[in-house]
C-alpha positions as CSV (number, residue, x, y, z in Angstrom):
1,M,-4.7,-1.0,1.3
2,E,-5.3,-4.6,0.1
3,R,-4.3,-6.0,-3.1
4,H,-5.7,-8.7,-4.7
5,F,-4.0,-10.4,-7.5
6,L,-5.7,-13.3,-9.9
7,V,-3.1,-16.3,-10.2
8,T,-3.9,-18.6,-13.1
9,V,-3.1,-22.4,-12.5
10,S,-2.9,-25.2,-14.4
11,E,-2.3,-29.3,-14.2
12,D,1.2,-29.0,-15.1
13,Q,2.6,-28.9,-11.2
14,S,6.1,-28.6,-12.6
15,Y,5.6,-25.0,-13.8
16,L,2.9,-23.0,-12.1
17,C,5.2,-19.8,-12.8
18,G,2.7,-17.5,-12.0
19,V,1.8,-19.0,-8.3
20,R,5.9,-19.7,-8.0
21,F,6.5,-15.6,-9.0
22,V,4.3,-14.4,-6.8
23,G,5.0,-16.5,-4.0
24,N,9.1,-15.6,-4.4
25,F,8.4,-11.8,-5.1
26,F,6.1,-10.9,-2.0
27,S,6.6,-11.0,1.8
28,P,4.1,-13.2,3.3
29,D,3.2,-11.2,5.9
30,S,1.9,-8.2,3.5
31,D,-1.4,-7.4,3.4
32,L,-2.4,-9.4,0.0
33,R,-5.0,-11.5,-1.1
34,F,-4.7,-14.0,-3.9
35,T,-7.6,-15.6,-6.2
36,L,-6.0,-19.1,-8.1
37,F,-7.9,-19.4,-10.9
38,Y,-8.8,-22.3,-13.5
39,T,-10.5,-22.7,-16.9
40,A,-11.9,-26.3,-16.7
41,P,-12.6,-27.6,-20.8
42,R,-16.3,-27.8,-21.5
43,P,-17.4,-30.9,-23.1
44,A,-18.7,-31.1,-26.4
45,E,-22.8,-29.7,-26.3
46,V,-25.3,-32.6,-27.1
47,W,-27.5,-31.4,-29.9
48,G,-30.7,-32.2,-31.6
49,E,-31.1,-36.1,-32.3
50,E,-28.1,-36.9,-29.8
51,R,-30.0,-35.5,-26.9
52,N,-31.4,-38.4,-24.8
53,F,-30.9,-39.4,-21.1
54,E,-27.8,-41.2,-21.6
55,T,-25.7,-38.3,-23.7
56,L,-27.2,-35.7,-21.3
57,E,-26.1,-37.6,-18.3
58,L,-22.5,-38.2,-20.0
59,F,-22.2,-34.6,-20.5
60,E,-22.9,-33.6,-17.0
61,V,-20.7,-36.6,-16.2
62,Q,-17.6,-35.2,-18.1
63,K,-18.4,-31.6,-16.7
64,R,-18.2,-32.9,-12.8
65,H,-15.2,-34.3,-14.1
66,N,-13.5,-31.5,-15.6
67,R,-14.0,-29.5,-12.4
68,E,-12.8,-31.7,-10.1
69,R,-9.5,-31.9,-11.9
70,G,-9.4,-28.5,-11.6
71,Q,-9.9,-28.1,-8.1
72,R,-7.4,-30.5,-7.5
73,A,-4.9,-28.6,-9.6
74,L,-5.8,-25.6,-7.8
75,E,-5.3,-27.1,-4.2
76,K,-1.8,-28.6,-5.1
77,A,-1.2,-24.7,-6.2
78,K,-2.9,-23.2,-3.2
79,D,-0.5,-25.8,-1.0
80,I,2.6,-24.3,-3.0
81,L,1.9,-20.7,-2.7
82,C,1.0,-21.6,1.2
83,G,4.7,-23.0,1.4
84,F,6.2,-19.2,0.9
85,G,4.4,-18.6,4.2
86,F,1.0,-17.0,3.3
87,S,-1.9,-17.7,5.4
88,R,-4.5,-19.8,3.7
89,D,-7.3,-18.0,4.7
90,R,-6.0,-15.2,2.3
91,V,-5.8,-17.5,-0.9
92,E,-9.2,-18.4,-2.6
93,T,-9.9,-21.0,-5.4
94,R,-12.1,-20.9,-7.9
95,V,-12.7,-23.3,-11.3
96,V,-15.1,-22.1,-14.2
97,L,-16.1,-24.5,-17.2
98,R,-14.8,-22.8,-20.4
99,T,-16.5,-20.5,-22.1
100,H,-14.7,-18.6,-24.8
101,S,-11.0,-19.0,-25.5
102,K,-8.9,-19.9,-21.8
103,F,-7.6,-15.9,-22.2
104,M,-10.7,-14.5,-23.2
105,D,-12.2,-16.2,-19.7
106,I,-9.4,-14.9,-17.9
107,I,-9.6,-11.6,-19.1
108,Q,-13.4,-11.9,-18.3
109,E,-12.6,-13.2,-14.6
110,G,-10.3,-10.1,-14.3
111,D,-13.0,-8.0,-15.1
112,R,-15.7,-9.7,-12.8
113,G,-13.0,-9.9,-9.8
114,M,-12.0,-6.2,-9.9
115,Y,-8.1,-7.7,-9.4
116,D,-5.2,-5.4,-8.9
117,A,-3.2,-7.7,-11.9
118,M,-4.0,-11.0,-13.4
119,V,-0.8,-13.2,-13.3
120,L,-0.4,-15.6,-16.2
121,G,2.1,-18.6,-16.0
122,R,3.3,-20.8,-18.9
123,R,0.3,-22.4,-20.4
124,A,-1.5,-19.3,-20.0
125,L,0.8,-17.5,-22.2
126,V,0.5,-20.3,-24.9
127,W,-3.1,-18.8,-25.6
128,L,-2.0,-15.7,-25.3
129,E,0.6,-16.0,-27.8
130,K,-2.1,-17.6,-30.3
131,A,-4.3,-14.6,-29.5
132,Y,-1.3,-12.4,-30.4
133,S,-0.4,-14.3,-33.7
134,G,-3.9,-13.5,-35.0
135,S,-5.3,-17.1,-34.8
136,V,-7.5,-15.9,-32.1
137,S,-10.2,-13.3,-32.8
138,E,-9.7,-10.0,-32.9
139,S,-12.8,-9.3,-30.5
140,L,-10.0,-10.3,-27.7
141,Y,-8.9,-6.6,-28.2
142,Q,-12.2,-5.1,-28.6
143,S,-12.5,-4.1,-25.0
144,D,-10.0,-2.8,-22.6
145,M,-7.9,-5.1,-20.2
146,P,-9.6,-4.3,-17.1
147,C,-6.3,-4.6,-15.0
148,P,-2.3,-5.1,-15.8
149,L,-1.0,-8.3,-16.9
150,W,2.0,-9.9,-15.2
151,L,3.7,-12.6,-17.6
152,C,5.8,-15.2,-16.3
153,R,7.4,-17.8,-18.8
154,S,10.0,-19.2,-15.7
155,P,9.1,-21.4,-12.8
156,E,13.1,-19.9,-11.3
157,L,11.9,-15.8,-11.6
158,K,13.1,-14.7,-8.2
159,G,14.9,-11.4,-7.3
160,R,13.0,-8.1,-5.9
161,D,13.4,-5.2,-8.1
162,V,11.2,-3.9,-11.1
163,L,12.7,-2.3,-13.9
164,V,10.3,0.2,-15.5
165,C,10.3,1.6,-19.2
166,V,9.3,5.5,-19.2
167,D,8.0,6.9,-22.5
168,G,5.8,9.6,-21.5
169,T,2.5,7.9,-22.8
170,R,-0.5,7.7,-20.8
171,S,-0.2,3.8,-20.9
172,S,3.5,4.2,-19.5
173,E,1.9,6.5,-16.6
174,R,-0.6,4.0,-15.7
175,M,2.3,1.3,-15.4
176,V,4.5,3.6,-13.1
177,D,1.4,4.1,-10.9
178,H,0.7,0.3,-10.8
179,V,4.0,-0.3,-9.6
180,G,3.7,2.2,-7.2
181,F,0.7,0.8,-5.7
182,V,2.2,-2.9,-5.5
183,L,5.5,-2.1,-4.2
184,A,4.2,0.9,-1.4
185,A,4.1,-2.0,0.9
186,E,7.2,-4.2,0.1
187,P,10.2,-2.0,1.5
188,G,12.6,-4.7,0.1
189,H,12.0,-3.7,-3.4
190,K,13.5,-1.2,-5.3
191,V,12.8,0.2,-9.0
192,A,14.8,1.6,-11.9
193,L,13.1,4.1,-14.2
194,M,14.9,3.8,-17.8
195,W,13.8,5.8,-20.8
196,V,15.4,4.5,-24.0
197,D,16.2,6.8,-26.9
198,P,17.8,5.7,-30.2
199,P,20.6,7.7,-31.1
200,G,19.6,11.3,-32.2
201,G,16.0,10.4,-30.7
202,V,13.9,12.8,-28.4
203,Q,16.1,16.4,-27.7
204,G,15.4,18.6,-25.3
205,A,13.9,18.3,-21.4
206,E,11.1,15.4,-22.6
207,P,13.0,12.3,-21.0
208,A,14.1,14.1,-17.9
209,V,10.3,15.6,-17.5
210,A,9.0,12.3,-17.7
211,L,11.7,10.6,-15.3
212,L,10.9,13.3,-12.7
213,R,7.2,12.6,-13.1
214,A,7.2,9.0,-12.8
215,R,9.5,9.3,-10.0
216,E,7.0,11.9,-8.3
217,T,4.3,9.2,-9.0
218,L,6.2,6.7,-7.3
219,M,6.6,8.8,-4.1
220,V,3.1,9.8,-4.0
221,N,2.1,6.2,-3.9
222,G,4.6,5.5,-0.9
223,L,8.0,4.6,-2.0
224,S,11.3,6.8,-0.6
225,G,13.5,8.6,-2.8
226,D,16.2,6.1,-1.9
227,R,13.8,3.0,-3.6
228,I,14.3,4.7,-7.0
229,D,16.9,5.1,-9.5
230,T,16.3,7.0,-13.0
231,M,18.3,6.1,-16.1
232,L,18.4,7.9,-19.8
233,A,19.9,5.5,-22.3
234,E,20.6,5.7,-26.2
235,A,20.4,2.1,-28.2
236,V,20.1,1.5,-31.8
237,D,17.5,-1.4,-30.3
238,P,15.7,-0.7,-27.4
239,V,14.4,-4.0,-26.7
240,R,18.0,-5.1,-26.6
241,A,19.2,-2.5,-24.4
242,V,16.1,-3.3,-21.7
243,L,16.7,-6.8,-21.8
244,G,20.3,-6.2,-21.3
245,E,20.0,-3.8,-18.2
246,A,17.5,-6.3,-17.1
247,E,19.9,-9.1,-17.2
248,K,22.5,-6.9,-15.6
249,G,20.1,-5.8,-12.4
250,R,18.9,-9.5,-12.3
251,Y,15.3,-7.8,-12.2
252,A,12.1,-9.7,-11.0
253,A,10.0,-8.1,-13.4
254,V,10.2,-5.2,-16.4
255,A,7.2,-3.2,-16.3
256,V,5.9,-1.7,-19.4
257,G,3.1,0.5,-21.2
258,R,1.8,-1.1,-24.5
259,S,1.9,2.5,-25.4
260,D,-1.5,4.5,-26.6
261,P,-3.6,3.4,-29.3
262,V,-3.2,4.8,-33.0
263,E,-6.3,6.1,-34.4
264,G,-7.2,3.9,-37.1
265,A,-4.7,1.1,-36.3
266,R,-5.9,-2.6,-35.8
267,P,-6.5,-3.5,-32.4
268,S,-3.6,-5.0,-30.3
269,L,-2.3,-6.3,-27.4
270,F,0.6,-4.0,-28.3
271,Y,1.0,-0.8,-29.8
272,S,5.0,-0.4,-29.6
273,S,7.8,-2.1,-30.6
274,L,9.4,-2.2,-27.3
275,S,6.2,-4.0,-25.8
276,A,5.9,-6.4,-28.4
277,G,9.5,-7.3,-28.4
278,L,9.9,-7.6,-24.9
279,F,6.8,-9.9,-25.0
280,K,8.5,-12.2,-27.6
281,R,11.9,-12.4,-26.2
282,L,12.0,-11.4,-22.3
283,E,12.4,-14.9,-20.4
284,R,14.6,-13.6,-16.9
285,A,12.1,-11.9,-15.7
286,A,8.4,-11.1,-15.6
287,L,6.7,-9.0,-17.9
288,W,4.3,-6.3,-16.6
289,I,1.9,-4.7,-19.2
290,S,-0.1,-1.8,-18.5
291,P,-4.0,-2.1,-19.4
């Protein structure tokens, strides 16, 4: 089955972290499509008494200029991605004039295009961090994310394997299914399923059952058993434990559910300390967050 990814692009060609991540991560002969996406700044609107031929013409000139800047950035990003071996006819470009915040425009594009994941580089992450800190309206969180987010902070993210944090929630289960779908056609990638408890945490069969269910989900998606590892860990600081395992295993990505919403809780991108902590501290691997 074809996989289609939205990859955000900025004018800073020295980074393009999302573009470089997918280029390094995927096999170029895979059945993949990419849409490279740029949100161009919208010129200030012309209102009231300021409206005349000259001001309206200047507005249109600025719009064309911003679109052209965006298209040039997209073409350079396309050259970089195709330099990894991907066919140019599998890489589309799309530039839009910004209508909301940059991040909200990305979310709306994700909803419009029915993508399998939205891949954000460093520039887009700045907008996401502003949203998470509360400087952007909570309306950002009122609708569900249309698909998983892949957050890429570094242009040097390499590797093949994915570490998946399992906690038994529906959000975690959706992420496991996503990982299985994405990696089924990538035989060079392995998956490690990790459950982390604080000392004296969950007792009994729940962790083992959740890990077994996650393993079965991956296999239903087409991963063979020899590509799947499981681990059960105890740690006072689960975020540090996951970061340590990610560093030790040199994973390309850490995949996590944002956990299930709590009734009455403030809308948020994250509902668990693990997903929030990884968002703040994970640097040397991409962070995949479930919808």
